[in-house]
Backbone as numpy.savetxt, mean C-alpha at the origin, in Angstrom:
# Nx Ny Nz CAx CAy CAz Cx Cy Cz
15.47 55.47 0.63 15.25 54.45 -0.35 16.27 53.07 -0.47
17.42 53.45 0.33 18.10 52.29 0.14 17.58 51.24 1.00
17.20 51.44 2.11 16.34 50.36 3.18 15.32 49.77 2.37
14.56 50.43 1.35 13.47 49.83 0.32 13.82 49.08 -0.48
15.12 49.39 -1.17 15.69 48.49 -2.02 16.16 46.95 -1.42
16.87 47.31 -0.29 17.37 46.16 0.72 16.14 45.23 0.88
15.01 45.97 1.56 13.90 45.16 1.75 13.11 44.17 0.68
13.27 44.92 -0.61 12.85 44.05 -1.73 13.51 42.78 -1.98
14.82 43.44 -2.07 15.78 42.30 -2.33 15.48 41.10 -1.42
15.57 41.37 -0.02 15.14 40.33 0.95 13.88 39.60 0.72
12.76 40.41 0.42 11.65 39.42 -0.01 11.86 38.78 -1.44
12.50 39.13 -2.30 12.76 38.49 -3.18 13.60 37.29 -3.09
14.38 37.25 -2.20 15.23 35.58 -1.75 14.76 34.88 -1.15
13.62 35.68 0.09 12.97 34.61 0.66 12.17 34.18 -0.41
11.35 34.72 -1.28 10.27 33.95 -2.17 10.89 32.77 -2.89
12.46 33.30 -3.59 13.20 32.38 -4.22 13.30 31.34 -3.32
14.10 31.32 -2.03 14.14 30.04 -1.25 12.99 29.42 -0.94
11.74 29.85 -0.88 10.61 29.17 -0.35 10.02 28.17 -1.39
10.34 28.89 -2.77 9.89 28.34 -4.09 11.33 26.98 -4.14
12.30 27.05 -3.79 13.30 26.09 -3.60 12.87 24.87 -2.77
12.48 25.43 -1.52 12.40 24.55 -0.63 10.84 23.48 -0.78
10.13 24.38 -1.49 8.79 23.72 -1.76 9.19 22.44 -3.05
10.19 22.88 -4.00 10.33 22.05 -5.19 11.29 20.91 -4.28
11.91 20.80 -3.09 12.42 19.67 -2.63 11.79 18.86 -1.44
10.51 19.31 -1.04 9.56 18.45 -0.32 9.57 17.32 -1.09
9.00 15.86 -0.22 9.07 14.63 -0.60 7.68 14.75 -1.20
7.46 14.14 -2.29 6.02 13.92 -2.74 5.32 12.78 -1.98
4.08 12.81 -1.96 3.27 11.88 -1.48 3.32 10.60 -2.40
3.65 9.59 -1.41 3.61 8.29 -1.94 2.30 7.44 -1.82
1.78 6.83 -2.72 0.58 6.08 -3.10 0.71 5.06 -1.72
-0.58 4.63 -1.35 -0.38 3.53 -0.23 0.10 2.08 -0.60
0.91 1.30 0.20 1.11 -0.08 0.17 0.61 -1.07 0.95
0.41 -2.46 0.73 0.02 -3.29 1.30 0.75 -4.40 1.32
1.76 -4.72 2.35 2.42 -6.04 2.64 1.57 -7.34 3.25
1.44 -8.37 2.71 0.45 -9.37 3.09 1.73 -10.54 3.65
1.30 -10.76 4.87 2.06 -11.83 5.20 1.15 -13.21 5.52
1.59 -14.32 4.70 0.79 -15.14 4.70 1.36 -16.56 5.73
0.29 -17.12 6.56 0.79 -18.06 7.36 -0.14 -19.38 7.31
0.46 -20.51 7.72 -0.22 -21.57 7.60 -1.08 -22.11 9.13
-1.51 -23.10 9.17 -2.38 -23.23 10.54 -1.25 -23.42 11.60
0.25 -23.70 11.32 0.84 -23.67 12.42 1.97 -22.59 12.47
1.30 -21.40 12.00 1.81 -20.12 12.06 3.22 -20.21 11.32
3.24 -20.80 10.34 4.48 -20.93 9.35 4.55 -20.20 8.33
5.29 -19.11 7.60 5.30 -18.72 6.79 5.12 -19.45 5.24
4.06 -19.01 4.46 3.85 -19.93 3.07 4.54 -19.24 1.98
5.30 -19.93 1.63 6.20 -19.54 0.10 5.30 -19.73 -1.09
5.19 -19.29 -2.05 4.52 -19.38 -3.32 3.35 -19.48 -3.23
2.24 -18.87 -2.42 0.90 -18.54 -2.23 0.68 -17.66 -3.24
-0.52 -17.68 -4.13 -0.66 -16.56 -4.73 -1.75 -15.86 -3.82
-1.69 -14.70 -4.42 -2.65 -13.13 -3.59 -3.21 -12.27 -4.89
-4.42 -12.08 -4.69 -5.05 -10.74 -5.19 -5.89 -9.91 -4.53
-6.28 -8.60 -4.89 -6.74 -7.77 -4.27 -8.13 -7.29 -4.93
-9.33 -7.47 -3.84 -10.28 -6.73 -5.02 -10.79 -5.49 -4.40
-11.94 -4.88 -5.09 -12.75 -3.72 -4.68 -13.85 -3.93 -3.80
-14.36 -4.91 -4.42 -15.78 -5.46 -3.41 -15.74 -6.96 -3.31
-16.64 -7.05 -2.14 -16.79 -8.46 -1.72 -17.17 -9.34 -2.89
-17.96 -9.01 -3.60 -18.90 -9.69 -4.94 -17.73 -10.17 -5.82
-16.42 -9.07 -6.29 -15.56 -9.49 -6.78 -14.52 -10.65 -6.40
-14.40 -10.32 -4.91 -13.86 -11.17 -4.33 -14.48 -12.63 -4.09
-15.78 -12.78 -4.36 -16.23 -14.05 -4.27 -16.14 -14.70 -5.62
-16.16 -13.83 -6.38 -16.13 -14.54 -8.05 -14.74 -14.66 -8.31
-13.64 -13.88 -7.55 -12.50 -14.01 -8.00 -12.37 -13.22 -9.48
-12.96 -12.42 -9.39 -12.81 -11.73 -10.66 -12.72 -10.11 -10.54
-12.04 -9.45 -11.55 -11.62 -8.13 -11.57 -10.47 -7.78 -10.76
-9.36 -8.54 -10.25 -8.45 -7.84 -9.33 -7.95 -6.78 -9.46
-7.60 -5.87 -8.71 -7.04 -4.66 -8.45 -5.79 -4.37 -9.42
-4.99 -5.47 -8.92 -3.39 -5.61 -9.80 -3.35 -6.92 -10.07
-2.54 -7.36 -10.96 -2.20 -8.66 -11.28 -1.84 -9.80 -10.03
-2.32 -10.96 -10.13 -1.98 -11.96 -8.92 -0.66 -11.97 -8.71
-0.12 -12.08 -7.37 1.34 -12.10 -6.87 1.66 -13.27 -6.24
2.79 -13.38 -6.15 3.23 -14.93 -5.56 4.09 -14.12 -4.14
3.72 -15.20 -3.13 4.62 -14.88 -1.92 6.20 -15.37 -2.08
7.16 -14.85 -1.33 8.27 -15.06 -1.40 8.65 -16.27 -0.40
9.98 -16.59 0.10 10.26 -17.33 0.77 9.91 -17.06 2.30
9.68 -16.06 2.91 9.18 -15.42 4.17 7.69 -15.66 4.17
7.11 -16.11 2.79 5.51 -15.79 3.02 4.93 -14.07 2.93
5.58 -13.42 2.39 5.32 -12.12 2.10 5.00 -11.73 0.62
4.13 -10.79 0.33 3.67 -9.98 -0.74 3.40 -8.76 -0.70
4.18 -8.17 -1.63 3.70 -6.42 -1.50 2.99 -5.87 -2.24
2.05 -5.13 -2.31 1.33 -4.38 -3.42 1.49 -3.16 -3.29
2.08 -2.38 -4.38 2.18 -1.00 -4.21 1.29 -0.41 -5.25
1.49 1.21 -5.05 0.63 2.13 -5.88 -1.05 1.64 -5.85
-1.45 1.74 -4.66 -2.76 1.57 -4.29 -3.48 2.63 -4.12
-4.76 2.54 -3.89 -5.72 3.88 -3.42 -5.98 3.77 -2.03
-6.41 4.59 -1.71 -6.81 4.90 -0.07 -8.21 4.29 0.23
-8.36 2.89 0.32 -9.58 2.51 0.46 -9.54 0.77 0.95
-10.57 0.58 1.29 -10.51 -0.91 2.14 -10.72 -2.01 0.78
-9.55 -2.88 0.84 -9.39 -4.01 -0.33 -9.89 -5.21 0.26
-10.47 -6.27 -0.46 -10.70 -7.39 -0.07 -9.17 -8.62 -0.40
-9.14 -9.25 0.50 -7.81 -10.00 0.17 -8.19 -11.54 -0.09
-7.70 -12.21 -1.44 -7.77 -13.44 -1.63 -6.55 -13.87 -1.75
-6.29 -15.19 -0.93 -4.74 -15.83 -0.72 -5.20 -17.21 -1.08
-4.36 -18.07 -1.67 -4.49 -19.51 -2.11 -3.09 -20.02 -2.46
-2.97 -21.30 -2.01 -1.79 -22.21 -2.80 -2.67 -23.57 -3.14
-1.82 -24.55 -3.26 -2.52 -25.60 -3.80 -3.52 -26.45 -3.11
-3.33 -26.22 -1.75 -4.16 -27.24 -0.85 -4.94 -25.93 0.18
-4.64 -24.83 0.24 -5.43 -24.16 1.25 -5.46 -22.59 0.66
-6.37 -21.95 1.52 -6.86 -20.60 1.04 -7.34 -19.80 2.21
-7.91 -18.57 2.09 -8.11 -17.83 3.32 -9.74 -17.73 3.44
-10.32 -18.47 2.92 -11.86 -18.20 2.95 -12.54 -18.58 3.96
-11.73 -19.17 5.11 -12.46 -19.37 6.21 -12.02 -18.22 7.41
-10.94 -17.20 6.92 -10.47 -16.06 7.85 -10.51 -14.73 7.71
-9.42 -14.11 7.40 -9.24 -12.76 7.21 -9.78 -12.97 5.76
-10.23 -11.70 5.40 -10.78 -11.41 3.90 -10.81 -9.93 3.60
-10.58 -9.04 4.68 -10.67 -7.53 4.11 -9.90 -6.74 5.29
-9.53 -5.43 4.87 -8.80 -4.69 5.63 -9.44 -4.30 6.53
-9.17 -4.03 7.86 -10.18 -3.01 8.96 -10.66 -1.50 8.40
-9.59 -0.92 7.93 -9.73 0.49 7.68 -8.92 0.73 6.25
-9.52 1.81 5.69 -8.69 2.16 4.02 -7.10 2.40 4.38
-6.52 1.90 3.41 -5.17 2.00 3.21 -4.78 3.83 3.51
-3.76 4.33 3.62 -3.25 5.95 3.69 -2.20 6.08 3.04
-2.46 7.28 2.30 -1.06 7.99 1.53 0.06 7.93 2.49
1.32 7.66 1.98 2.41 7.64 2.51 2.84 6.39 3.56
1.97 5.36 3.68 1.94 4.19 4.43 1.85 3.09 3.81
2.83 2.20 4.34 2.53 0.60 3.87 2.07 -0.14 5.52
0.68 -0.72 4.76 0.06 -1.48 5.72 0.31 -2.84 5.90
0.82 -3.40 6.81 1.01 -4.75 6.88 0.01 -5.63 7.64
-0.41 -6.67 7.04 -1.65 -7.66 7.36 -1.00 -8.94 7.50
-1.57 -9.63 8.24 -1.24 -11.27 8.23 -2.64 -12.12 7.95
-2.35 -12.83 6.89 -3.38 -13.61 6.79 -3.39 -15.20 6.78
-4.07 -15.91 7.38 -3.78 -17.27 7.62 -4.75 -18.05 6.64
-4.01 -19.43 6.09 -4.53 -19.91 4.97 -5.10 -21.41 5.74
-6.05 -22.26 5.33 -6.28 -23.59 6.02 -6.96 -24.17 4.96
C-alpha cells in the first residue's frame, strides 16, 4: 500500500511539474519583416517610406496597406512586426525614387518565430 501511495504522489508531482514547464514555454511570436532600402549606389536610404500589401492589385493602386506606412531609419531599415504567415508585396519610395522597377514581393511566406530580412533597391 505504501508503494502505491508513493507512486501516486510521484505521478502527481510529475503532472504538476509538466504543467509548470508548459506554462514556462516561450509562446509563438508573429512573423517580422525587416526591409533594408538601398539606392543605385548600394547606399542605405534614410527617410524612405514603405508599406506592405496583401495583393498585387493593392500594390499597384497603393491602397489598403497591411499596416501604416513606415519610414526608414538612418541605416535605411524599416521593421514590420505582428504580421501573418503569407507573402507580401512591398512598396518603397522617397521623394525621387521607388522600387517599381525592382523587387516588389517576398519569395516565400513569412514564418512564425522568424524575422525575415530583405533588401529593396530604389531608383
